[in-house]
C-alpha positions, 0 to 999 in steps of 0.5 A: 508385950514385946514386939516379935523379933525380926529375922536379919535380911542381907542385902544380897539375899534381898537382891537375890530374892528380887532377881528370882522374882523377875525370872519367875515373872518372866517365866510366868508371862512366857508361859501365858503368852505360849498358851494363848495360841499366838506368838508375842510380838515383843516381851520387854523384861527390865531390871534394876542394877547397881553397877556404880556404887554401894555394897552390892555392886558385885552381886548386881554384876553377877545377876546382870550376867546371869540375865544376859546369858539367859537372854543371849541363850 
């Protein structure tokens, strides 16, 4: 029996999906701390962005700019 065919996933899609996952986790953390009744002292959310080499540099630069825009609000 042949192995099932795998769908091709581009690096751009993988980076965008990773950034979306980080945003969802951050939103969940904010929601959970908001329901706790007190203000959080500090919330640190990190990400990995390749800005020096590779084919996804432009995508990472855009994701970083988007994260910075959300943070600086």
